[in-house]
FIDRENGU-758398 format. One record per residue (C-alpha): residue in three letters; x negated, y negated, z. Coordinates in steps of 0.25 Angstrom, whole numbers, plus 5000, padded with zeros to 4 digits. Layout:
BEGIN
ALAXYZ...
//
This chain:
BEGIN
MET493851084856TRP493051044869LEU492450944862ARG493750874858ILE494350884871GLN493150824877ARG493350704867TRP494850694871VAL494550694886SER493450594884PHE494350504877LEU495450514886SER494650504900PRO494450354899LEU495950324894PHE496550414905LEU495650344917MET496050204912ALA497450234910SER497350274924VAL496850144928GLY497850074919VAL499150144925THR498750124939LEU498349984937PHE499549924930THR500850024932VAL501749964942ASP503150034945LEU504149954952HIS505050074954THR504150134964LEU504050114980GLN502650034978PRO502649984964PHE501149954963ARG500750084970ASP501650214967VAL501550214952LYS500050184953GLU499750304962SER500550394953LEU499850344941LEU498550364948LEU498850514950TYR499450524936GLY498150464930GLY497350564940ALA498050674934LEU497850654920CYS496450624922ALA496450754930LEU496850824917LEU495850744909LEU494650784919SER495050934918LEU494750924903SER493550834905LEU492850944916ILE492951054905VAL492450964892SER491550864899PRO490250894907ALA490350744912ALA491750784919ARG491150894926ARG489950814931SER491050734937LEU491450824946PHE490250814954TRP490850694960LEU491850784967ILE490650834976PRO490450714985LEU491950714988LEU492050854993PRO492150805007ILE493250715004PHE493950834997ALA493650925010ILE494250815020GLY495350795010GLY495750935009TRP495650955025ARG496650835027TRP497650885017PHE497551025024GLU497750965038SER498950885033THR499751005029GLY499751065043GLY500750985051SER501550885042PHE503050885038HIS503250955024SER504050895012ALA504950985004GLY504151084997GLY502751004998PHE501650965007GLY501850885020ALA502050735020GLU500650715025SER500050815015SER500750755005PHE500250625009ILE498850675009LEU499050734995ARG499550604990ILE498250534994TYR497350654988SER498150644975PHE497650504972GLY496250534977GLY496350644967ALA496750554955ALA495650464958LEU494650574959VAL495150624945LEU494950484939PHE493550474945LEU493150604939LEU493750574926ALA493050444925ALA491750504929SER491850614918LEU491850514907ASN490650524898LEU490550374896ASP490150294883VAL490150154879ARG491550164873LYS492250234885ALA491550134895ARG492150014885PHE493550074886LEU493550094901THR492949964905PHE493849894895SER495149974900LEU494749914915GLY494549784910LEU495749784902PHE496549834914ALA495849714923LEU496249614912VAL497749664912GLN497849654927CYS497249514928LEU498249474916GLY499349514923VAL498949454937SER498549324930VAL500049324925GLU500449334940ILE499649224945LEU500149144933GLY501549174937HIS501349144952TRP500749004948LEU501948984940GLY502849024950HIS503349164943GLU503249304946TRP502549364935HIS502049514936PRO501649574923PHE501449704928LEU502849714934GLY503549674921SER504949614924ALA505049664937SER504649594951ILE504249634965GLN504649554976PRO503349514985GLY503249604996GLY503849734988GLY502949854986GLU501549814986LEU501749664981LYS501049564989THR500649454980THR501149364969TYR500249434959PHE499749584960GLY499549634945SER499849774944LEU499349814959GLY500349744968ASN499449684977THR498349564974ASN497349634982PHE497549764975LEU497449684961ALA496149604966GLY495549744969ILE495749814956LEU495349684949ALA493949694957MET493849834952LEU494149804937PHE493149684937PHE491849754936PRO492349844925SER492849724918ILE491649644917ALA491049764910ILE491849754898ARG491149724885PHE491449744871PRO490449784859ARG490549654851ARG489849544857GLY490549404856SER491949464854LEU493149404860LEU493349534869ASN492049504875GLY492449374879LEU493749414884ARG493149534892TRP492849434904LEU494249404905ALA494549524914PRO493449494924VAL493749344924LEU495249374927ILE494949474937LEU494149384945ALA495049274944ILE496249364949ILE495349424961LEU495049274966ALA496549254964CYS496949374973SER495949334984SER495749474987LYS494549504997GLY494449644993ALA494349624978LEU493349504980LEU492449614990GLY492749714978LEU492049624968LEU490849594977ILE490549744980GLY490849784965GLY489949674962GLY488849714971VAL488949854966TYR488949804951LEU487549734954ILE486949844961ALA487349954951ASN486949864939ARG485549854945LEU485450004950GLY486050044936GLN485049984928SER484450084918THR482950124922SER482550154909LYS481950044900ALA483049974892SER483049874881ASP483349724885GLU484649734877LYS485049854885LYS484749784899GLU485449644894THR486649724890GLY486749814903SER486649684911GLY487649604904PHE488749664911ARG488249624925HIS487749474922ARG489049444915GLY489849514924LEU489249444936ALA489249314931LEU490749324927ALA491049364941ILE490249244947LEU490849154938ILE492349194940VAL492149184955VAL491649054954VAL492648994944GLY493749074953LEU493349004965GLY493248874959VAL494648884952PHE495248904967ILE494448794972LEU495048694962GLU496448744964GLY496348714979ARG496548864981ARG495148884989ARG495848885002ASP496948975000TRP496049074992GLY495049075002SER496049095013THR496549215005LEU495249275004ALA494549265017LEU494449375026ARG495749325035GLY495849365050GLU497049455047SER496449525034VAL495149555042SER496049595055LYS496949685047ARG495749765040LEU494849765053PHE496049825061LEU496349925050ALA494849965049TYR494849985064THR496150065064GLY495450155053LEU494250175061HIS495050215073SER495650315066LEU494450375060SER493950395074ASP494750515075SER494150585063PRO492950505059TRP492350615049ILE493450655040GLY494450535043ILE495850525047GLY496450575034PRO496950525020GLY497950415022ARG497850435036PHE497450285040ARG498750215036LEU499550335043ASP498750335056PHE498750175056LEU499850145067ASP499350255076SER497950195075VAL498350045078GLY499250105090ASP498050175096ILE497050055094LEU498049955101GLN498250055112SER496650065114PRO495749975122GLU495349895110GLY496849875105MET496949735111ALA495949675100PHE496749735089ARG498149695093SER498149555086ARG497649625073VAL498849725073GLN499649615076ASN499249545063LEU499449665055LYS500549635044SER500849785042PHE500649925050LYS500549995037PRO499049985034VAL499250065021HIS497650085020LEU496450015028HIS496149915018ASN494749975017ASP494750095008PRO493150135013LEU493650125027GLU494950205024MET494150315018LEU493250325031VAL494450325039GLU495250435032TRP494250515026GLY493150495038ALA491650485037VAL491550615028GLY492550565018TYR492050415018ALA490550465015THR491150555005ILE491650444996LEU490550345000VAL489550444993PHE490450464982VAL490550324979ILE489150294981SER488750414972ALA489650374962GLY489150224962TRP487750274961VAL487950374949GLY488550264942VAL487350174944LEU486550294938ARG487550304927MET487250154923ARG485850184921GLY486050284910ASP487250204904PRO487150124891PRO487149974894GLU488749944890LEU489150074898ARG488250034911GLY488949894911ARG490249974912ARG489850064922LEU489349954931GLY490749894930TRP491450024934ILE490550034946GLY490749894950GLY492249904949PHE492350034958PHE491449964968ALA492349844967GLY493549924972VAL492649994984GLY492449844988TYR493849814986SER494149934994LEU493549865007PHE494749775009GLU495849855002PHE496150004998PRO496050004983PHE495750154983HIS497050184990LEU497750104976ALA497950194963PRO497450084954HIS496150054962LEU495950194964THR496050234950LEU495150124946ALA494150154956ALA494050294953ILE493950274938LEU492850164940LEU492050254949GLY492150374939LEU491750284928SER490550244936VAL489950384936ALA490450434923PRO489150474914ALA488850404901TRP488250524895PRO488750674892PHE488350784902PRO487950914898ARG488851024900THR488351104912VAL489451204915LYS490451284907ARG491751224904TRP492651334909SER491951324923ILE492651194925VAL494051234922PRO494451264937LEU494051114940ALA494951084928LEU496051164932VAL495951094946LEU496050954939ILE497251004931ALA497951044944LEU497550914950SER498150834938ILE499450904939GLY499550874955LEU499250724952LEU500250734941ILE501250794951GLN500850694962SER500950564952ASN502350594948ARG502850634962LEU502350504968PHE502850414956LEU504250484956ALA504250474972ALA504050324972ARG505050304960LEU506150374969ALA505750314982GLN505950174976ALA507250214968ALA507750264981TRP507450134988ASP507950044977SER509250124974PRO510650054979LYS511150144991SER512650084991SER513250224988LYS513050364994ALA512550424981GLU511550304980VAL510950334993ASN510850484991ARG510250454978ALA509150354984TYR508950464996ASP508650564986GLN507650484979VAL506850454991ASN506950594995ARG506450644982ALA505250534983ASN504850584997LEU504850734992LEU503950684979ASP503050604988PRO503050665002GLY501650595005ASN502250455003GLY502650395017GLU503350275012ILE504350365004GLY504450455016LEU504950325024LEU505950295013LEU506550435014GLY506650415029GLN507350285029PHE508350335018GLN508650455027TRP508850365039ARG509550235034ILE510250295022GLN510350445023GLN510750435038ARG509850545041PRO508950515053SER508450665055ASP507950665041ALA507450525041ILE506550555055GLN506050685048THR505650605035LEU504950495043ARG504250595051GLN503750655038ALA503350505033ALA502750465047GLN501450565042ILE501250495030SER501750345031ASP501050225037ASP502250145038PRO502750135054LEU504150115049VAL504150265048SER503950285063ILE504950175067LEU506050235058GLN505850355065GLY505950295078GLN507250225074ILE507950335068ALA507550425081LEU508250305090ASP509450305081GLU509650455084SER509350425099ARG508050515098THR507250415108GLN506050515109ASP505950525093ALA505950385092LEU504850375103ARG503950475095ALA504150415082ILE503650275085ALA502650335094PRO501550305084LEU501850145083GLU502050125098GLY500650065098ILE500949955088ALA502249935094ASP501849775096TYR501549755082LEU502449845072PRO504049805072GLY504949925074ILE504250005085GLY504849905097TYR506149925090ILE506250055092GLN505550055106GLY506449955110GLN507650045106ILE507050165113ALA506950075126GLN508350025125SER508950165123LEU508150215136GLY508750085144ASN507350015145THR507849875141GLU506649795144GLN505749885136ALA506649885125ALA506549725125GLU505049735125ALA505049845114TYR506049745105LEU505249625109ARG503949695104ASP504549725091ILE505049585089ARG503749535090ALA503049635081THR504249605071SER503949455071ARG502449485067PHE502749595056PRO502849525043ASN504049645037PRO504649695051GLU505849745042GLN504849845035ILE504549905048SER505649885059PRO506849965059ASP507849845061PRO507149715063PRO508549645066GLY508949755074LEU507749735083TYR508149595088LEU509649655090LYS509049755100TYR508049665107GLY509349565109SER510249675115VAL509049715124LEU508849565129GLU510349565132ASP510149685141LEU509149605148GLY509949485150GLN509049395140TYR510349345132LEU509549225126GLU508449305121ALA509449405116THR510149295108TRP508949265100GLN508749415096TYR510049425092GLU509949295083LYS508649355077PHE509449485073ASN510549395066GLU509549325058LEU508749455054THR510149515049THR510549395042GLU509149385035ARG509449535031GLY510749495024SER511649565034SER512249525046ILE512649615058PRO513649555069ILE512949615082GLY511949505083TYR513049395082LEU513949475091ARG512949495102LEU512549345101GLY513949315103ARG514049405115ILE512849345123TYR513349195120ARG514749245125ASP514349325137ARG513049275142PHE513049135137SER514449095137ASP514249015124TYR515649055118GLU515448965105SER514149025101ALA514749165104ARG515849135096LEU514949095084TYR514249225085PHE515349315085GLU515949245073LYS514649265066ALA514649415071LEU516149425066GLU515649365052SER514549455051ALA515349575055GLU516449545045LYS515349545034HIS514449655038ALA514949735049SER516149845051ALA517449825057VAL517049875070ASP516049765071ILE517049655066ARG518049705077MET516849695088VAL516549555085LYS518049515084GLU518149575098GLU516949485103ILE517549365097ARG518949395105ALA518249415118LEU517449285116ASN518849215113GLN519349275124LEU518149235134VAL518349095128ARG519849085131GLN519649135146VAL518449025149ARG519448915143GLU520648965152GLN519648975164PHE519248825162ASN520648785157LEU520048735143GLU520848735130ALA520348845121PRO520148805106PRO520448905096ALA519048995095PRO518449005083GLY518449145077SER519549195087SER520549205075SER519549295067ALA519449375080GLU520949395082LYS521149455068
//
């Protein structure tokens, strides 16, 4: 019976590993908040859960699986730091209904992805590799790369022909700027840089594809995937992917040299073993040269070089993120600031840096930031150092170097065909490490899945181990893995359902009270399912404030979300809600963490100006509004962060009126009218105030009448009866004033346009 179970486990393990890579790589769900992220994260957890069940059986029947548990020993410091950070988070956080607090749930959310990746690594490392398994694994990875490349090729061809063809989205389409979509072609990853990074990791395994029959058509087609991979990476102009290829290629050469067998081998064995190296490197050099030649012949060298160059903005952003991270690390250099804390503490760190003596040197870099949501540090090794400290960083460094060296030692005893494939797996993993110096692949589900499996395959043995312990002594560990599998399954379902419910609430119509209540129930349930997701918490707070008209509940929800969200809109909304409730001190406390960057982030000056205006500090209010207008002009999408971009100009105009700067006030009201018109709505207040200024301050009655008529037209379309009555009263006052002036100077008064409508 045990032998039969062992055969089934040995058969299913490679299938489960490759299925995990495939589903996280190609699945896209347009009915979640982030189509290219949420479903992939859920599938990573789901694949980790199934592989944990398989690993629990493998521990009982396979000595190699039990040997793979030794890889947990170097990670013990990480486990200790992680446990301490989670225990620390359970002390002072808000608690969700029937569960952990928001911060604890946020940390467990991170740990679940790490746990799933660790299970994938252990299962891959527990395989007893033979030539047939190695062929299947390498062929599967090459097939994934080929399918991705063909899909992207269709996108590129469609772009050249003026069409939007996205094979991985089916008949659906996504507008640029929505979700994670940033470019015309993105495969199934949602981002050109992410696409290039995954292809760089798949390049080295793909060059190890080899079929037993020489001269066959398949052996000719096996070069198609590497050719397309290099061509698409060149087309993506991704600095991180090219760096990954460079570092992966360097490790590939070193590992090939160090992994040569020390025993005497036949010339045929040497020739077969070196074939992978020579053909792969020759192909890489050839394609790079051909690819560059194509760009030069097409006249695209200048554009491509400009995109690929380390531009000042790119370097400035990464240097500033690195400096900010190291500034945060100074508070806890040994164990770091905590998992996921870099992006949560980013705005506080930026404010501290700007207020420090060296802050002047960074003002221009902060001003050029396109977003104050860093997401990650854009350098995974450095982010590991910042969040886990010197101890955690050293632990991971020792783990990766040990795994690489064990992979090299395994190569020395491998048969030639298996040796070349293991070499490709090692090169693929370290290509991901090189790519991580410019991006954050180990925070992305497809990249993390692939990296964990590649590293596990690199250290998997190619010969059976003798049984060293009794089967039943490993049962407690198997039960732990089963419990972990159940936990990952539950977490996977919760995250996927929460993302679906949140998107359904966002997309649902809200024209009736029943529809509003249904949408609110959906987003509230999503928040209960995934309390560690700050995006859903922010969405729930907006529902409670704008739709449900429950400001107290909205503030409580936003306070909870502020612990786990890097979105400054959370603090800005708290301040705005407190102002609407006339709670000035609460508003000041809400925006206090953002005051250091008020010159650069829209929305803060808007709240500061309202506070100053309510306290009678007119000049201070004008300065705050002007500062916010300047920040808005530099920000690419101010409507995503500012509570009311048109209202900013309206309030600034009213303050300028109080200061007697009437001409400047008219400019602000004109801008207010322009923005409201662009949004498809028209509010009469801007035209009404312009009419009053031209009537009462400039004595330009014709212009005043023009603005009053526009206000009346707008009020009749969009406003209430009270607004219509108010505008008509202003027109009556204007007509009366015109008659008085003409009677005073004995002028004949022509019929006043608009007077008939005002008298109705």
